[in-house]
N, C-alpha and C positions, 0 to 999 in steps of 0.2 A: 386259100380260104379254108377255114376249119370245117370238117364234116360234122353235122349235127346228128347226134343219136337221139331218136325219139324213144323214150323209155315207157314201158307199161308197168303197172303195179307189180312189185316183187322183182323186177328185172334189175340187174347190175351191169356196170360197165367200168372199164379202166379210166383213170384220169391221166390225160396227156400232159398236164401242167401241175406243178406243185404250188402255184399261186392262182387261186380261183375265187370267184365271187358267186355266192348263192343268192338268188332273189326269187320272189313269187309275185306274179301278176294276179290280182284278184279284183273282181268288180264289187265285192263286199269289202268294206274298209277293214283292214287286218294288219296286225303287228307281227313282225318276224323276230324270233328269238332262237337261242341255241343252247343245247345241253352237251357238255363234254363229259363222256362217261367212260368208265373202265370196262374191262371184259365182263365184269359182273353186272353191267348195265346201270351203274350208279355213278353219280358225281363224287369226286374226292372230297369236295367241300362246296359250300354255297358259291365260292368264287368261280366254279366251273359252269355257272348259269349266266348266260349272256342275254341281257335284255336292255330296254331303253335306259334304265337308271343304273345299269352296270354294263356298259357297252363293250367291255374288253376282257378277254381271258387269254392265256398264252396261245398265240397263233391264230386267234379269232377276234375280229373286231366288227361291231355293228355300226355302220355308217350310212346315213341317208336311207335307212330302211333296207339295206342289203348287208349280207354277211361276207366280209373279206377274210379269206382263210389262207394262211401261210403254213402249208402242211409240214414243212421242215421245222417250224417253230413249235409244233404241237408236242407236248410232253409225251415221253414214251409210254407212260401208264395209261394214256388215253387211247381207247380202242375205237371209239366212234364219236362222231360229231353229228348230233341230230338237230335238224332245222325244223322249227315249229312255227306254225301260223295260228294266230288267235284272233277271232273277230273283235272289232273295237267296240261295237255297240251292244249293250246288254240286250239279250233276247234274240239277237240276230243269229243266223246260221249260214253255212256255206251253201246250203241248198237253195237259197233265195236268189241266186244269180248263176251265170255260167260257171263252169268248173274252173278253179284256179289253175294257173300254169306255173310250175316251178322250173327254174333253169339254172344251169351251171355255165359260167363264162370264164375265160381266161382273163388276165389283167389287161389284155389288149382289146377286150370287148367282144371277142369271138365267142358265140354260143357253142358249147361243146355238147351239152346234153339238155333235153327238155322233157318235161313230164306233165301231161294233162291229168290233174288229180280228179278223175271222174268217179261217179258212184257215191258221192257224199250225200248225206240225208240231213240229219239234225245236228251234225257235229258243229261245234263252235271252236274246237281246238283240234288240230291235225298235225301229226308228224309228217312233213312233206317229203323230205329227203334225208338220207344219212350218208356221211362219208365214213368209210371204215377201212381199217388196216387188213391186208391179206398178205402175210409174210412181210416183205419189205416194201410192198406197194400199197398205195391208197386207191380205193375204188368208190364209186357212188352207187347207191341203191334207191330205187323209187319205192317209197314206203306207203304213203297215203293212208295212214292209220289214224282214225279219230279217237278222241277221248270223250265219251258221252258224259262222264262225270265232271268235265271241265278242267280248267287250268290248274286248280289246286291239286286235283288227283294226279294230273300229269307230272307236276314237279315233285310231289311227295313220292310218287312211284319211282322217280329217278334219284331219290336221296336228298333233295333239297330240304332244308330244315324249315318246317312250318308248324308252329304250335297250334294255331287254329286258322280259320278262313281269313281272319283279319290280318294275319301276318303274311299272306301271299303278296309278293312284290306287285305293286299296283301298276298295271298298264292302263293309262288313262283312257276313259271312254270319251273321246273327243266329241264335241258338239257337231251335229250335222244340221245344216241350215237349208231352207228351201232353195231350189235351183241347182243343187249339186248333181242331181241325176241327169240334167241336161248337158253336162260337160262331156267331152270326149274321155275315153279311158285314160289317156296320158295326162290330161289336165286334172282329172280326179285324183290320179296317183300323186301328182305334184302337190296339189292342194292338200291332200291327206298327210303327206310327209311334213309339209310346212305347219299344218295344224298341230301335229304332234310335237314339233320343236317349240311352238308357242306353249303348248300344254306343259312340256317339261319345265320351262322357266316358271310358269305359274305354280306348278306343284312344288318346285324347289323353294319358291318364295311364299308358300302357304296362301296363295291367292286363286287357286284353281276353283272355278265355279262362280267367281265374281261376275256381276253383270253391271255394266256401265254404258254410258253413251260414248261412242268413239268418233272423233272428229279428225278429218284429214285436211291439212292446209298445205298448199303447194305454191311456191314462188313462181311467178310467170314474168319476171323482169327480163330485160334484154340480155343480161349476162348469163341467163339460163339457156340461151339459144342452142348451144351445142348439145345440151342434155335433152332438149326436146327433139332436136333433129335426129339424134342417135337413139331416141326412144328410151333413154335412161329413166326418164320420168314415168314412162309407161310401165317399166319393170318395177319401179318403186310402188306404184299403185297395186300391181299384181301381188307384190310381197306383203302389202299391208292388209289385203283382204283376209288372210288367215287369222290375223289379230282380231279383226271384227267378228269373224265367225265364232271365236272363243270368248269374246268379252262383250260385244255390243248387245244391247237388249233385244234387237231384232235381227242381228247378224249382218247388218249393212254398215257401210261407211258413209258418214255425212261429209260432203266434200266442198271445199272452197279453193278458188284461185285468187291470188292477190298480187298487186303491184302498188301503185299509189292509192287505188281503191280496190274493191274486191267484188267477186261474184259468187253467190251460192249456187252450186250446181246440183243436179239431181243426185240422190243417194246412189252409191255403187253397190250393186248386188253381185253375188257369186256368178249368176247366169249372165249378167249384162256387162261384166267387167271389160271384156275385150272391145265390144262395140262402144262402151262408154269412153274408153281411152281414145279411140279413134275419133270420136265425136267432139270431145271437150278438151283434150290436151293440145292447146294451140297457144301461140303468143300473139297472133294478130288475126284480123278479120272478124266476121260475124258468124256465129255458129249457134244454131237453135235459138235465134233471137237475142243472143248475148253479144254485145259489142265489146270485143276484146281490146280494141284500140283505146276505148274510153277508159280502160283500167290503167293505162299508162305503161311505160317501160322501165320506170325506176321504182324503188321499193319504199313503202311507208307502212310499217307494221301496226301502227296505232289503230287505224280504222278497223282492220280485221280482228285484232285482239279485243278492241272495245265491243265489237259486235258479238263475239263469242261470250265475253264476260256478261254482257247484258242478257244473254239467252240462258244463263246457267240456272237450272232448277233441279238437277240431279247429278250424281257423281259422273264425271266426264274425264276421258283421256284425250288430250289434244296432241296429235302427231303433226309437228310443224316442220316442214322441209324447206330449206332455204340455202342459197349459196353465199349468204352473208350481206354485209353492207348496212347493218343496223346503225343508223346515224343518230337517232334520237335516244341516246343512252340514258339520260336522266329521266325522260318521260317514260321510257320502257321500265326502268327500275321502279318508278313510282307506281306504275300500273301493276307490276308483279307483286308489289307489297299489298296493294288493294285486293288483288285477285287471291292472295293467300287466305283470305277469309271466306272464299267461295269454293264450291265443290268441283274443282278442276285441277288436274295435274297436267303441266305443259312439258311435253318432251320435244325439245328442239333438236333437229338433226341437220348438221352442216354437210352440204354436198360439195365436193371439190376442195381445192386448195385455196383458201381465202382467209381474210382477217375477220373473224367472227365477233370481235370486240366484246360487247357486254354479255353475250351469250356464254363466254368462257368464265364469267365471274358469277353466274347465277347461283351456284352452290354456296358462295360466300356472301350472298346478298343479305344484309341485316334488315331488321325491322319487320320480319314476317312471323306470323303465328306458327306456321309450319313451312317446311321446305316444299314448295309447290312446283318446282321446275328442275329439269335436268337437261344436259347438253352433251353431245359428242359429235365429232366430225369424222367424215369418211372421205379420203382422197378419191376413192373409186368404189362406190357401193357395189358394183357388179363383181368385185373381187372378194367380197365378204360373204362367207357362206351363211345359210339360213340360221344355223344354231347360234353363231356369233352375233348376227344381226339382231335376232330376237332377244338374246341375252342382254345386249346393250340397250335395246329399245324398251324392254320391260323391266329392267333391273331395279329401277328406283320407284316405279309406280306402286308396287305392293306396299313399300314402306310408307308412301304417302297415304294410301288407304288406311293403314293402321293409325298413323299420326292424325289424320283428319277425323277419324272416329273418336280418338281420345280427346281431341280439341272440340268435339261437338259440331264440326263442320258438316259431317255426314252421319247418318244413323247406321 
């Protein structure tokens, strides 16, 4: 077992591994970035600045909110790698919660060094740690240096080109919704990382800040039994919540289960998600007064789709999870043509290996004023990382928003 060195501000220590991971635990939502600088304390070019929208430089990669560093691959001109944390919400500071904790791990997950960054006051940007060369060796130093002037001052002081404040690479201020403070530290961290992956997609597609109604529909037919028993469906719900926090008008998920008929369930909130899943994700029985047996064990998409269509009064994103078996192909095609005139985009997601029939042809469906539906299938959704899942989930929706505005379907 590796021995953990507890660092204090200004202290340095040797690195026992050339492959390390830098991370920071913070109760304040924060982003991690890195500056690769020469002995003069400057980047060689803007390419030496690693952040969410430029996640890689030679030897350094930002992945899942952590910095993965391969010291042997860092160019010889680079003397230091400075790990920077920046608060996500405008006006927030690191003094509003417990001190952040920076750590250095090896690739096996063993914590080598840890630094409690105490003494912070009104700082919103802090250099947490730096890795630096000493002769032929790499060492780590606890820095804990804040930048009162903010992010723009930090990067310009290190030589990143910024003509004015508007040219500062934008780290998104992700939306915080009620209930997040009730989550455990680990759950807040996971939620925050997922929200940022959602934000990246929306920023790349020029849809960040859009507000719509988000509806979640989940198949509860008998063929889904393995996914319910193994709690795959529970994890699907957990991963859809960050989408709602960034898009939905009130940050919640409007939820339905369907088979031959359907049931509208209570909305899913950030704070209630785990209990909600345990209470409502079932195939049979009666739960909270809902007769699951009465919904049947086979699928008929028309009733639930008709119910949503009849409810449409505002821009809506429908996230529709199913393991296939859409039998009424002609009727569904007709319904989608009708729905193209209404303010909803339907994102169908196929779970498991199945014949998804008409869903695979939605992009080519003629007779629609706009393309109002997308589809992709995942053999095993648990093996798809968050960045890829949200990219596929939200890739077509912003295009629909623009097309629907042009067609006068939404304002």
